[in-house]
N, C-alpha and C positions, 0 to 999 in steps of 0.2 A: 158227279166221280171226284174223287180226292186228287189232289194234285201229286204227280209223281215225277221224280227227277232222276234220271241217270245220267252218269257222266262216261265220256269216252275221249281218247286223244286221237288227234289226227295231226302228226308232226309237232310243231310247236304250238298248236291251238288245242285248246280244251273246249269240248263240246257238252253243253247240257242239252239233253232231249227232255223236253217238258211236255207232259200230257196230263190233260184234265182240265179243271176250271181254274182259271187263275184269278181268284176273287178274294175276298176277305179272309176266308178260312185257309186257304192255301198260300196266300201270299208271303208270310214272314219266311217260309222255307226257301224261296229263291234267293232273296238277298242274302240269308245266312249261308247258303250254299256257296254263294260267289266269294263271300268274305273268307270262307274257309279255304277256296282255291288260292285267293290272293296271298292268305297266310302260308301257304305251301309254295310261293313263289310262281304261280302261275299268271302270267300277265296278259296273255291273249284267250279271250273268252267268248264262245259263240253261243247264242241260245237258239235252240231249233224250238220253233213253235207251231210246227205242222200238227201236232196232236193237241193243241189246245183248242178246246172246243168253245171256250167262252172266256171273255176277259171283261172286267168293269173297271171302273176308276182307281180302285185300290191295286187290281192287278197291275194297270199301268203304271201306278206309282211304284211298285216292286221292280218294275222293270227300269225306272229312273233310279230308285235306290242302288239298284245293282251296277248300273251304268256309272252313277256318281262314286260308288265305292271303288270300281275299277279305275276310274281317272285319278281318284286321289292316291292311288298305289302306283301311278305311271304305268296303269296297263290299259287296255282297251277292251271294250265289249262291244259286240254287234249281234245283229237278230237276223234270223233267217227263215224262209218258209211259213210265214203265217197263212193260215186258211183265209178265205175271203172275208169272214166275219171280223177276225182278229186284224187283218190288213185294213179295212174299213175304220176300225177303232183306231189305229195307229195313224192313219191319214187324217181322220176328222180331227184329232187332237194334235195334230202336226208334230207328233212325236218323232216321226221320221227325219225332221229336221235337227233333231237332238241326237238320236241314236240310229246308227247306219243301219238301214235295213236291207236285205237282199232276198230276191225270190228263190234263189237256189242254195244249197250248201256249198257247191263248189264255187261259187261267186263270192260267198262270204269268206271262205277260206283263202281265196286268192287275194282278197282286199286288204289282208294283213302284211301282204308284203314280204 
């Protein structure tokens, strides 16, 4: 399944709902979308991983690239609702130590303060 990204707002936080496979074919879209949001002045970004069915090292790299872009623009990027397979990949690579990851949307939104 091709990567699909939809954008919605919850207060000051912009949420990217990502669905499909986060792999080499779909990865460039995510960092590009984050950069577009940052250019629009959006500084609080949360990525919903609930509908991501597969992630590989390139996909994890796109999450890191998105996080790095947000940080370089004085923004914050957080992840939430990874399914068990995606959660395991995040844990195994220790990505959760770099990018704050929450199990629920409400927790991710509250963490922006």
